[in-house]
C-alpha positions in Angstrom: -41.3 23.5 14.0 -44.1 22.6 11.2 -44.8 19.9 8.9 -46.2 20.0 5.4 -46.7 17.2 2.9 -46.5 18.3 -1.0 -47.7 15.7 -3.3 -45.2 16.2 -6.6 -45.4 15.7 -10.1 -42.8 15.2 -12.7 -40.5 12.6 -10.6 -39.0 10.1 -12.9 -37.1 7.9 -10.4 -35.7 7.2 -7.0 -32.9 9.5 -8.2 -35.4 12.4 -8.4 -36.7 12.4 -5.2 -33.4 12.1 -3.7 -32.6 15.4 -5.8 -35.6 17.0 -4.3 -34.7 15.9 -0.5 -31.2 17.1 -1.0 -32.3 20.6 -2.6 -34.5 20.7 0.4 -32.4 19.7 2.9 -29.7 22.4 2.1 -32.3 25.2 2.7 -32.3 27.1 5.8 -34.9 26.4 8.2 -35.0 22.9 7.1 -34.7 20.4 9.8 -35.6 17.1 8.0 -37.0 16.6 4.4 -38.0 13.1 3.0 -39.1 12.7 -0.6 -40.5 9.4 -1.9 -40.8 8.9 -5.5 -43.2 6.1 -4.9 -45.7 7.9 -3.0 -45.0 11.0 -5.5 -44.5 13.4 -2.2 -42.0 15.4 -0.1 -42.5 15.7 3.9 -40.6 18.4 5.1 -40.0 19.5 9.0 -39.1 23.3 8.9 -39.3 26.6 11.0 -41.6 28.7 9.7 -39.7 32.0 11.1 -36.7 30.9 9.1 -38.1 29.6 5.7 -41.7 30.0 4.2 -44.1 27.1 2.4 -43.5 29.3 -0.4 -40.2 29.5 -0.5 -40.1 25.4 -0.2 -42.3 25.0 -3.2 -40.2 27.3 -5.1 -37.1 25.4 -4.3 -39.0 22.3 -5.7 -40.7 24.0 -8.5 -37.2 25.9 -9.8 -35.9 22.4 -9.9 -38.4 21.5 -12.8 -41.1 19.5 -10.6 -44.4 20.6 -10.0 -46.0 20.8 -6.4 -49.6 19.5 -6.9 -51.0 20.1 -3.5 -50.1 20.7 0.0 -51.0 18.8 2.9 -50.3 20.2 6.8 -50.0 17.7 9.8 
């Protein structure tokens, strides 16, 4: 399992964070996702053999948000 934290731009409220979290948790290969409006980030635990980091970024950005940076744990 891999962990990545994305800094996300474009969230306006806790509802945005919940939306991002739900979208990520529905993705095959994602074991856990936690998105925070206050910290403007999403932390994701995922199986890299099932889903790529770029696919996770695309999931977020296709929803109207922007991934500003990535940080690997």
